[in-house]
N, C-alpha and C positions, 0 to 999 in steps of 0.2 A: 390578278389581285385576288387574294384569299377572302372568301366570304366569311362574314362575322355571324351569319345566321346559324342556328342550331341545326344539326344534321340528323335527319330521321330516315330510317329504312322502313319502307312499307311493303308488307307481303301483298302482292298485287296479282289479281287474276283477270282483270278486265271486266269483272261483273259490276253490278250496281253499287254494292257496299264499298268495294275498294276504289271504285272510280270517285265516289263521293269523298272518301277519306283523302285521296290524293289531292283533290282540289281544296278541301277544307284545311288540310295541314299546310298547304302552300299559301292559300289566300288569307285564311282567318288567323292561323298561328304563325305565319311569316317564317316558315322553316324551309330549309333546303331539302327537298323530298327526293329520295332515291327509291324508285320502285323496283321490286324484284319478283319475278315470276318463277316459281319452282315447277317446271314442266315434268309431270309424271306420265307423259305420253298422250295427253288429251287434246293437243293442239296441232293443227296443220301449220306449215310454213306461212301460209297466207293469213291465218288467224293470228299468229305471233306477230307478223308485220303490222296488221291492223291494230293490235293491242299497243304496240310500241308507238304507232302514229297517234293513237288516242292520248297517250301520256303527254304528248307535246302540247295538247290543248289545256292540260291541267297544271301547267307550271312546274312540271317535274324537271329536276336538274339532270338526272340520268336514269335510264331504264336498263335492266339486265334480265335476260331470259336464261335460266340455268336448266339444262337438260339433265335431269337426275333419274331418268327412266331406267337405265341399266342398273344403277345402284339400288333403286327401288326393287327391281326384280331380284337381284343377287342377295339382298339382305332382308327381303320380306315376302314378295309374291311367291318365290320358290318354296318357302316354308308353309305358306297358306295352302298351296297346292298339296304339298306332302302331308299336311294335316287335314285336308278336306274341310278347311275352315269356312263355316257359314254361321253368321250370328243368328241365333234363334232358329237354326236350321233353314234360314231363308236368305240372308244378306251376305254377300261375299266381302264385306268390309271395304268396299271400293274407296270411299272418301276417308273412312276412319283410319285406314292403314297408310294412305299416302300423305296425310297431314304431318305425321312425324318427320317424314323425309323432306317435305317442303320447309317445315319449321327449322330443321337442322341446317339445311342449305342456306336459308335466309339469315339465321343466326351467325353462321360462318362469314357470310358476306358483310353483315353489320360489323363484325369484328375486324374484317380486312380493311374497312374504310374508317374505322374508329368512330362509329356513329354514336351520337348522344342519346338517341331514342330509337326504339323499334316499335312498329305499329302494325296492327291488323284490323280487318273490317268485320270481325265476328260480332254477332249480337250477344246479348247477355242471356239468351234463352236456350242455347244449344251446347253441343259438345265441343265445337271447334275452338271456342274461347279458352277452354281448359287445355286443349292440345297445344295450341300456340303458346299460351302463357307458360305452361310447364317447361316446354323445351327452351323457350327464350330465357327463363329464369336460370336454367341449368347451364346453357351454353353461351348466353350473353348477359351475365349477371350485372354488368356495369351499365347496361343500356336500359333506361326507364321505358316501360311499356305504355303506349298510348292506344286507346281504343274508342274513337269517336262514336261509332255506331252503338256500342254497348253503353258508354257513359251517358250519352244524351238520349238513349232509348228511342232512336229514330225509326220511323216507319218507312217502308219502301216508297210510299207516296211522297213523304217529306223529302227523301233523298232525290227522287226524280224531279220534283218541283225546284229544288235548289240547283240542280244541274241545268235545267231548262232556263232558269232565271239568269244563270251565268253563261248562257250561250253555248252550252256543251251539247253537241249532237250525238245521238245514239239511238239504237233500236229499243226504245223504252217499252214497247209492247212485249218484246222478248224478255226484257228484264223483269217482267212481272213474276217470273219463275226464277228461283235460284238453281242454276244448273252447274254442276261440278263434274267435269269430264277428266278421265284418266285412262291409262292402259288397262286398268282392272275394273272398268265399269263407270257408268255415269249416274249420278243421283239428280233427282228433280224434286224441288221443294217449293211450296207456296200454294195458296188458294185451296184446292181440294185436299191437299195433304194436311191441312190444319183441321180437317174434320175427321170423324171416325167412320163415316159411311160413304163418302163420295170418291169415286174412282177418278184417276187422272184422265182427261180427254185424250183421244187418240193423237191429235195434232200437237200435244204438249211433249210427246216423246221426240227426241232429236232424230231418231232413225225410224223410218216407216217401212211397213211390210210391202215387199215388191215380188216375193216368190210365193206361189200357192201350191206347187206340185212337190210331192215328197222327194227327198234327196238323201243319199247316203254320205256319211263323213267318217273318215278313219283318222284316229289320233294315235301317234306312236310315242311311247315313253321308253326311256332307258334310265334305270336306277331312279325312277320317280320324276325325271325331268323330260320335258317335251323335246322330241327329236324329229318328228315328221308330221305332215298333214296330207292326207290323201295319197300316201306313199312317197311324197316328195320330202327329202331331207331338208332341214333348216339349219342355218348357220348359228342361230342363237334362239333360245326359247321365246324371246320377245317376238321374233318373226312368226313363230307358230301362233302365238296369241293374236297377233294382228290378222293373220289369215283366217283363223277360226272366227274371230269377231266379224270380219267382213262377210263371211259366209252365213253365220248364224243370224246376224242382225237383219239380213234381207228377209228372214222369216218372222221377224219380230220376236225371236226367242230371247229369253232372259229378262223379260219384264215382270215386275212384281212390286208389291208394296210391303215395306218393312215397318213393323211396329215393335219398338223396343224401349228399354230403359236407358235414359240418358245418364251421363256421368253425374249430373247435378240432381238426379232423383226423379225427374218427371218422365212421363211417357212421351215418346216422339214417333212421328209417322213420316216416312219419306218414300217416294217412288224411285225406282231405279230401272235401268236397262243394263244388262251385263251378260250378253250372249256367250262370249268366250269363257269367262269365269265359271258360269254355271255348267256349261258343257264339259269343260276341262275337269272340274272338280268331280262331277258325276262319273266321267270316264275313268279318272284316276282311282276313285273310290271303288269302282267295280273291278278294276284290275287288281287292286289290293285284296279284295275279297277272294280272289283266285290264287294269290301268290304269298299272302301272309298267314301266319298261324292265328288261331282264335285269340290267344293272349296278346299277341302283337296288336291285333285289331282293337282289342279291349283297351289297352293302355294308351295306344295312339289316340283313341277317341277322347279319353280323359284329359290327356296332356294338351291335345290340339284345342279342345274346348276352352281350357284355361288360357292357352296362348292367345286365342282369338279374343277372349274377354279382356285380358290385359292390354292387348293391342288397341281394342276399342276404347279402353279407359285411359288412354294417353300414357301408358307405362312401357313404351318401347325401350326406353333406356334402362329399365330395371334389369340387373344382371341375370336374374333367373330366366329371362327371355333367351339369352344365349345358351343356357343349359338345356332348355326345351328344344331349341333349334338343333343342338347336337344329337339329342335323342331322335328327333324326327328324321334327320339326315341318315342316321344309322339304320333306321327301319327300311330304307329304300333300296337296299343292296339287291334284292330280288324282284323289285317292282319294274319289270321290263316286259314290253309286249305292245300289241296293237288293239285298240278298242274301236268297235264299229257302232256308229250312232245313226239313227234314222231321224231326219229333220222334217218337220211339218210346220205350217203356219202357227206360231205362238207356242209350240211345244216340241219336245223331242224325247226319244227314249233310246236306251242302250240295247243293241241287238245281241252283242256278245263280245268275246275277246279271244285273242290268240297269244300264247306266251310259252316260252321254253320252260318257265318256272311254274306253270299251272299245276296247283296242288289237287285239282279235280281230275286226277289221273285214274285210269281204270286198272292200274297194276294191282290194286288191293280190292277192287270191286267197283260196282256202280250203284250209286245211292238208290235204294228202293227196288233194285233189280237183282243183283248178285253180290256175293261176298267171297273174296279169294284169300283174305288174310286171317280169317277166323272161322270157326265151325259153329254149328247150332249150339253145341254143348258149351263152347266158349262164351257165347252170348248169354246163356242161362246162368252160368257161373258168375259172369261179370255183373249181371243184374242182381243176383243174390247178395254179393258183396256190397254193391252200391246201395241196396236197400237196408243194409244192416243197421246203420246209425239211426235211421228213422224208425225201424222196427223196435229198437231199444227204447227210443224216446216215447213212442206211443204205448209200449207195454208198461214201462215204469209209471207213466202218468195215467194209465188205465183209460185211454181214449180210443 
């Protein structure tokens, strides 16, 4: 028998907000709820199974888990690495970038089942509401958007109490923090992040420090893409990211607090842990310093900064993003080599690189030591010509 209830697709993560929304849409609005989890690499098989089991307590008609990790890498992470993208020179856009891919997958699912509504659990105070809304409006224009957490201005305490009153069991202590995990890092929000001065407590980070002795790590790149970790070839760059994350997170590497401007104009603060992204980006950037020209580096930085800003601002579908990706990809033809990192508790540094395309060659001399491609007189003449325009300026202006 076909249900006469309205059909709603809910972007579901298993967290507090979306758990509340699933029960509210089913119980209070009497809708057929279809929950969809867009997995960008942040869930284990056990966690996915637990999340699906939880939806059965919430009156959900059907739950779908969509693995979009490979698409996320191919269409986004790859370019963030090539661009060395860090928001405000700090944050690797972990959640910011994955939201577009989750929203696109969920919108496609909503279209496939001819949903009347599409819902998400974002609050009215952050960036995610804009990211989901914008993609949904573009890709699922016929489905009305429902946002209970935003519309009713619900607090986390209110949501927890509602779930308890309805007999829903969960780790509510853990739910005091909003944790978003993906292949490209984990963000942690709540409590201390709402202040300007308090650090996140050690136990709030999902991954704890277990290694205290210094350790070397080598990362191999070919044309800007990850190809090996500690000398072992990988079948796909995602495998390298997972290996590097597993190694780096044991040192507590990649932890930081990001303070930035939200899409809606306020300042926001969020903690994150992203061992692999930070180590990969630093390693890649160092390799580029050795293999790209000055002007390639200059324009890459300008374009990559703009790419990251638009990605953060929910503009992934803007056509100019494809233009910038073409540029970034073209710059990587000579970015091949191995980078050596030194890992320590909560920090790391790059020791050096090896590359067949290293422009720090001694064929023309060694910086500060010897010159083979020019003479002392060449240097004097070059300086005279270089100074000419400024000599004219200061002479004419009598300065």
